[in-house]
C-alpha positions as CSV (number, residue, x, y, z in Angstrom):
1,M,-75.4,-35.2,22.9
2,I,-74.1,-32.2,21.3
3,K,-75.0,-30.5,24.6
4,L,-73.1,-33.2,26.5
5,F,-70.2,-32.7,24.4
6,R,-70.2,-29.2,25.1
7,F,-70.5,-29.3,28.7
8,L,-67.3,-31.8,29.0
9,I,-65.2,-30.8,26.9
10,P,-63.9,-27.2,28.4
11,P,-63.4,-29.2,32.1
12,L,-61.2,-31.9,29.9
13,F,-59.0,-29.3,28.6
14,I,-58.7,-27.5,31.2
15,G,-57.8,-30.4,34.0
16,L,-55.2,-31.2,31.2
17,G,-53.8,-28.0,30.9
18,I,-53.2,-27.8,34.6
19,A,-52.3,-31.5,34.6
20,F,-49.3,-30.4,31.9
21,V,-48.3,-27.6,34.0
22,V,-47.6,-29.8,37.1
23,I,-45.8,-32.2,35.4
24,W,-43.5,-29.6,33.4
25,F,-42.8,-27.4,36.2
26,S,-42.2,-31.0,38.6
27,P,-39.0,-32.5,37.8
28,N,-39.2,-35.9,39.1
29,L,-43.2,-36.4,37.4
30,R,-41.3,-35.0,34.3
31,S,-38.8,-37.8,34.1
32,A,-41.1,-40.2,34.6
33,V,-44.1,-39.2,32.3
34,L,-41.2,-37.7,29.6
35,P,-38.7,-39.4,29.8
36,N,-36.7,-38.7,26.2
37,I,-37.8,-34.9,26.7
38,K,-34.9,-32.7,27.2
39,V,-35.8,-28.9,28.4
40,P,-33.1,-26.2,26.5
41,N,-31.1,-24.5,27.7
42,P,-31.2,-20.5,25.7
43,Y,-28.4,-19.9,27.7
44,S,-25.0,-21.0,27.2
45,A,-21.3,-20.4,26.8
46,K,-21.8,-21.6,22.9
47,H,-23.9,-19.0,22.7
48,M,-21.5,-15.9,24.4
49,S,-18.3,-17.5,23.1
50,F,-16.6,-15.5,19.9
51,A,-14.4,-19.3,19.6
52,D,-15.1,-19.9,16.1
53,A,-14.6,-16.0,14.9
54,V,-11.0,-16.4,16.6
55,E,-10.4,-19.4,14.9
56,K,-11.3,-18.6,11.3
57,A,-9.3,-15.3,11.9
58,A,-5.9,-15.2,14.3
59,P,-4.1,-18.2,11.9
60,A,-4.2,-14.8,9.8
61,V,-3.0,-12.7,12.1
62,V,1.2,-12.6,12.5
63,T,4.2,-11.0,14.4
64,I,6.4,-8.5,12.7
65,F,9.6,-7.3,14.4
66,S,12.0,-4.5,12.4
67,E,15.2,-3.4,13.2
68,G,16.5,0.0,11.7
69,I,20.3,0.8,12.4
70,S,21.2,5.0,12.8
71,S,22.7,6.9,9.7
72,V,24.1,8.4,13.5
73,P,25.9,6.2,15.9
74,R,26.3,7.4,19.6
75,F,29.2,6.7,21.3
76,K,31.4,5.5,18.7
77,R,28.6,2.4,18.5
78,T,26.3,1.6,15.6
79,N,22.6,2.6,17.1
80,T,19.8,-0.1,15.8
81,T,16.3,1.0,17.0
82,Q,13.6,-1.4,16.9
83,E,10.4,-1.9,16.3
84,L,7.0,-4.7,16.8
85,G,4.1,-5.1,15.4
86,S,1.4,-7.4,13.7
87,G,0.3,-8.4,9.8
88,V,-2.8,-9.4,8.3
89,I,-2.5,-12.1,5.8
90,M,-4.7,-10.8,2.7
91,S,-3.6,-13.4,-0.1
92,S,-2.4,-17.3,-0.1
93,D,0.7,-15.7,-2.1
94,G,2.1,-13.9,0.8
95,Y,0.5,-10.4,0.6
96,I,0.2,-9.0,4.4
97,L,-0.7,-5.5,5.3
98,T,0.5,-3.9,8.6
99,N,0.9,-0.1,10.1
100,Y,3.6,1.7,8.3
101,H,5.2,2.8,11.0
102,V,6.0,-0.5,12.2
103,V,8.2,-1.1,9.0
104,N,9.3,2.6,8.8
105,N,13.3,2.9,8.2
106,A,13.7,-1.0,8.5
107,D,16.9,-2.4,7.1
108,Q,15.4,-6.2,8.5
109,I,12.1,-7.2,9.0
110,M,11.1,-10.5,10.6
111,I,8.0,-12.2,9.9
112,I,6.8,-15.4,11.9
113,L,3.3,-17.1,11.1
114,T,0.9,-18.7,14.0
115,D,2.3,-22.0,13.0
116,G,6.2,-20.7,14.0
117,R,7.1,-20.5,10.4
118,T,9.6,-17.3,10.3
119,F,10.9,-15.5,7.3
120,N,13.6,-13.2,7.2
121,E,13.5,-12.2,3.0
122,V,10.4,-9.3,3.3
123,Q,10.1,-7.4,0.5
124,I,8.2,-4.0,1.1
125,I,6.0,-3.4,-1.7
126,G,5.3,0.2,-1.1
127,F,3.9,2.0,1.6
128,D,1.2,5.2,2.6
129,T,2.5,7.4,5.1
130,V,-1.1,8.9,4.7
131,T,-3.2,6.0,6.4
132,D,-0.2,4.7,7.6
133,L,0.0,1.8,6.0
134,A,2.5,-0.7,4.4
135,L,1.8,-3.5,2.1
136,L,4.6,-6.6,2.4
137,K,5.3,-9.8,0.4
138,I,6.3,-13.2,1.6
139,D,7.8,-15.9,-1.2
140,V,5.1,-18.7,0.7
141,Q,2.1,-20.6,-1.1
142,H,-0.7,-21.7,0.5
143,L,-0.9,-19.8,3.4
144,P,-4.4,-19.1,5.8
145,V,-5.7,-15.7,4.7
146,I,-8.1,-13.2,7.0
147,P,-12.1,-13.5,5.9
148,V,-12.6,-10.5,4.4
149,D,-16.4,-9.5,3.3
150,D,-17.0,-5.8,0.8
151,S,-20.9,-5.6,1.8
152,F,-19.9,-5.6,5.0
153,S,-19.9,-1.7,6.8
154,A,-19.1,-1.6,10.2
155,R,-21.7,0.4,12.5
156,V,-22.0,1.9,15.8
157,G,-22.5,-0.3,18.2
158,D,-20.9,-3.3,16.7
159,V,-18.5,-6.2,18.6
160,V,-14.9,-6.0,17.3
161,L,-12.3,-8.2,18.7
162,A,-8.3,-7.1,18.2
163,I,-5.9,-10.1,17.1
164,G,-2.5,-9.3,17.9
165,N,0.9,-9.3,19.3
166,P,1.1,-6.8,22.2
167,L,3.6,-6.7,24.7
168,N,5.4,-9.9,22.2
169,L,3.1,-11.9,24.5
170,G,1.8,-14.1,22.0
171,Q,-1.2,-13.8,20.2
172,T,-3.7,-11.7,22.4
173,I,-7.2,-11.5,21.7
174,T,-8.9,-8.0,23.2
175,Q,-13.1,-7.3,22.8
176,G,-14.5,-3.9,22.5
177,V,-17.7,-2.0,20.9
178,I,-17.2,0.6,17.7
179,S,-17.7,3.6,19.2
180,A,-17.0,5.9,15.9
181,T,-16.4,5.7,12.8
182,G,-15.4,8.7,10.2
183,K,-13.0,9.9,12.5
184,K,-9.8,11.9,11.9
185,L,-6.8,12.4,14.2
186,T,-5.4,15.5,12.5
187,P,-7.8,18.4,10.8
188,D,-5.6,18.5,7.9
189,N,-6.1,14.9,6.9
190,S,-8.9,14.8,4.9
191,Y,-8.5,11.0,3.2
192,S,-7.9,9.0,6.5
193,S,-11.2,8.0,8.5
194,L,-10.8,5.5,10.9
195,L,-13.0,3.3,13.4
196,Q,-12.7,4.5,16.7
197,M,-13.4,1.5,19.5
198,D,-13.1,0.6,23.2
199,A,-10.6,-2.9,22.3
200,A,-7.3,-2.7,24.7
201,V,-4.7,-2.0,21.7
202,N,-1.2,-1.7,23.1
203,V,2.3,-1.9,21.5
204,G,2.7,-4.9,19.4
205,N,-1.0,-5.0,17.9
206,S,-0.2,-2.5,15.3
207,G,-1.2,-3.7,12.3
208,G,-3.3,-6.7,13.4
209,A,-6.7,-7.6,13.0
210,L,-9.9,-5.8,13.7
211,I,-12.6,-8.6,13.5
212,N,-16.6,-8.4,13.9
213,S,-17.9,-12.0,15.8
214,N,-18.2,-13.9,12.3
215,G,-14.2,-13.6,12.1
216,T,-14.1,-11.0,9.4
217,L,-11.9,-8.2,9.1
218,V,-13.2,-4.8,9.7
219,G,-10.1,-3.0,9.8
220,L,-6.9,-2.7,11.1
221,T,-5.8,-2.3,14.4
222,S,-2.9,1.1,15.6
223,A,-1.7,1.9,18.5
224,Q,0.5,5.4,16.8
225,F,-2.3,7.5,18.7
226,R,-0.9,6.0,22.4
227,T,2.5,5.9,21.7
228,R,3.1,9.4,19.6
229,Y,0.9,11.3,22.6
230,N,2.5,8.9,25.4
231,I,-0.3,9.0,27.2
232,D,-2.1,6.5,29.4
233,I,-5.2,6.2,27.8
234,Q,-8.1,4.0,28.1
235,G,-11.1,3.3,26.3
236,I,-10.0,4.6,23.3
237,S,-8.3,2.8,20.2
238,F,-8.4,3.2,16.6
239,A,-8.3,1.0,13.6
240,I,-8.2,1.8,9.5
241,P,-11.4,0.6,8.3
242,Y,-10.6,-2.7,5.9
243,P,-12.2,-0.9,2.9
244,L,-9.9,1.5,2.5
245,A,-6.8,-0.7,3.9
246,K,-8.5,-2.8,0.6
247,E,-8.3,0.3,-2.0
248,V,-4.5,1.4,-0.5
249,M,-3.4,-1.9,-1.2
250,E,-4.9,-2.5,-4.8
251,K,-2.7,0.6,-6.0
252,L,0.3,-0.4,-3.7
253,K,0.2,-4.2,-5.7
254,R,-0.6,-1.8,-9.1
255,D,2.0,0.9,-8.4
256,G,4.2,0.5,-5.6
257,R,2.4,4.1,-4.0
258,V,-0.6,5.2,-3.6
259,I,-1.1,8.9,-6.0
260,R,-3.7,11.3,-5.1
261,G,-5.6,14.6,-6.3
262,Y,-4.4,17.8,-3.8
263,L,-6.6,20.4,-4.2
264,G,-5.1,22.5,-1.2
265,F,-8.5,23.6,1.4
266,T,-10.1,21.3,4.4
267,G,-14.5,21.5,4.8
268,N,-16.9,21.0,6.8
269,P,-20.4,20.4,5.6
270,V,-23.3,22.5,6.1
271,D,-26.5,23.1,6.1
272,S,-29.2,25.8,3.9
273,T,-28.4,27.9,6.4
274,G,-24.7,27.7,6.2
275,K,-24.3,27.0,9.2
276,V,-21.7,24.5,10.5
277,I,-23.2,21.1,10.8
278,T,-22.0,18.6,13.8
279,D,-25.3,16.6,14.1
280,L,-25.3,13.4,12.2
281,Y,-28.7,14.0,11.4
282,T,-29.1,17.5,9.7
283,K,-29.1,17.3,6.0
284,I,-26.0,18.5,4.0
285,V,-26.0,20.5,1.2
286,G,-22.5,22.2,0.7
287,L,-19.2,22.0,1.8
288,K,-17.4,25.3,3.8
289,V,-14.2,26.3,2.4
290,N,-11.7,26.3,5.4
291,N,-7.2,26.4,5.9
292,I,-6.5,27.3,2.0
293,D,-3.8,27.1,0.8
294,P,-2.4,30.4,-0.6
295,L,-0.1,28.3,-3.5
296,G,-3.3,25.4,-3.8
297,P,-4.6,24.7,-7.0
298,A,-8.1,26.4,-5.6
299,W,-6.5,29.3,-4.4
300,Q,-4.9,29.5,-7.7
301,A,-8.7,29.0,-9.7
302,G,-10.0,31.7,-7.2
303,M,-11.3,30.2,-4.2
304,Q,-11.7,31.3,-0.8
305,N,-12.0,30.8,2.5
306,D,-15.6,30.1,3.6
307,D,-16.8,29.4,0.2
308,I,-19.7,26.5,0.7
309,I,-18.9,24.5,-2.7
310,V,-22.3,22.7,-3.1
311,R,-21.5,21.0,-6.8
312,V,-18.5,18.7,-7.8
313,A,-17.7,17.7,-11.7
314,G,-22.2,18.0,-11.9
315,N,-22.1,16.1,-8.9
316,T,-24.3,17.6,-5.6
317,V,-22.5,17.9,-2.5
318,N,-24.5,15.9,0.0
319,N,-21.7,13.8,1.5
320,P,-18.4,14.8,2.4
321,E,-16.5,11.9,2.8
322,T,-18.3,10.7,-1.1
323,T,-16.3,14.1,-2.5
324,L,-13.3,13.7,-0.7
325,K,-13.0,10.4,-1.9
326,F,-13.7,11.2,-5.4
327,I,-10.7,14.1,-5.6
328,A,-8.6,11.5,-4.4
329,N,-9.3,9.4,-6.9
330,T,-8.7,11.9,-9.3
331,Q,-5.7,11.7,-11.5
332,P,-3.0,14.9,-11.0
333,G,-3.6,17.5,-13.7
334,T,-7.2,16.7,-14.2
335,V,-9.4,19.9,-14.6
336,V,-12.6,19.7,-12.6
337,E,-15.4,22.2,-12.0
338,F,-16.8,23.6,-8.9
339,E,-19.9,25.1,-8.1
340,A,-19.6,27.2,-5.2
341,Y,-22.2,30.2,-3.2
342,R,-19.8,33.0,-2.5
343,N,-22.3,34.7,0.6
344,T,-25.2,34.4,-1.9
345,K,-23.3,34.6,-5.0
346,L,-23.0,31.5,-7.3
347,L,-19.5,30.9,-8.9
348,T,-18.3,28.4,-11.1
349,F,-14.4,28.1,-10.7
350,K,-12.5,25.6,-13.1
351,V,-9.6,23.9,-11.0
352,T,-6.4,21.8,-12.6
353,V,-6.1,18.7,-9.7
354,A,-2.4,18.1,-8.5
355,K,-0.5,15.3,-6.6
356,L,-0.3,15.3,-3.1
357,E,2.9,15.1,-1.6
358,S,2.7,12.6,1.1
359,R,4.9,13.5,4.2
360,M,7.5,11.1,5.5
361,Q,6.8,10.4,9.1
């Protein structure tokens, strides 16, 4: 009997398998034999849609109109300047972040919500020219708030959506990919770290939201780079990352301004041989001093160009961003100890941190 089963079972399973394959790939047979089974489609519009993300974030993106009156009338007529931008609602009680250049020198600011409500009484809580951020306040409650995630870290390759009001066409969504993080548009600005992406950003997008595919705030877009150089740029746009924007916002809410420490030099990361690092893989062992301010705190303490800083306040310099952030957050007047190599000699400097003076734009 056992031998009979061993003889019959293999052909039986083979036959059942063939029948299953024939039925599965024959629509008529499948609908007749398996009328209640639906074959799932692995590709659908929902999988490729960012509608849920936009639905979460878009109500918290506002339009901002600002108008300034020039103090030097032309041809005996009052000269006015107008600016169009966007903003992001950061709290339900009316705090709104935008770019500083959107409200720079504004005598009148108007904010329009996505539901059509308009506010002409807008308070400027504070601004920061270094990061090009401004914090506004309107007197209203229960506003829609942009979703945030403090644990999220933007990475190269992330898909992002820019939400704003370019050219006053109404709220517009553009898509892109983050191509770089930690970008600096000017070598003398070590305190502003930007995201680079290829989402389309035009005049009016400034201060709008950059979100990920979950609808979470990644940063605030800026069209200033495009307008500053007045050139046709394609595939390159920038945004202020959310962690930096949040840090500035909290300082503006608390103090009405951002106070940063200043040492009077810029620096480049170097490897163990003292060579400047240009890739993302070589281990950083120090910060090479350059562009030292001849009257700055570092110079007064005895530092020179080409000194290689290896320790700051007892901490090893293995991440220049962390070191610069520490300096920026150090209260002016604080004495900080630096250890640096000059040629092969290790030197110690005690530097009194000064206040970074922000330049008006």
